[in-house]
C-alpha angles and dihedrals in degrees: 000000000000124000112241102218107196126063136167095224135041092233092056090049092051092046091050091053092049091047090051094052090046090052089054088061097256121150111205145133106272092199089069087063095044098047099079090055097046102094109010108039120193121296122226112279095013138096135218130201133212130186136190140185115253111217095191136004117202090343096309128107112250143177094219130120133221114230128200123187121182122189124191116210125214090258091057098254117138122224119199130200120183128180145153124239 
């Protein structure tokens, strides 16, 4: 599945990043990715990152992490980037 990068709300951007990691076969706690965005949000023209431990990837134990970066443009649009390292 492809990652849809642009979203009108922060919640939709976070959900898209989580969906993408799930589609890659990762098993993780999605609350770990949501927590940094819970109270502060993302200011215009800035980005915020979140990371989580991946327990299994495609059925195998792993020591990798899921990463979620959300950037908010000056027009209020959210851009999400999610990946596994």
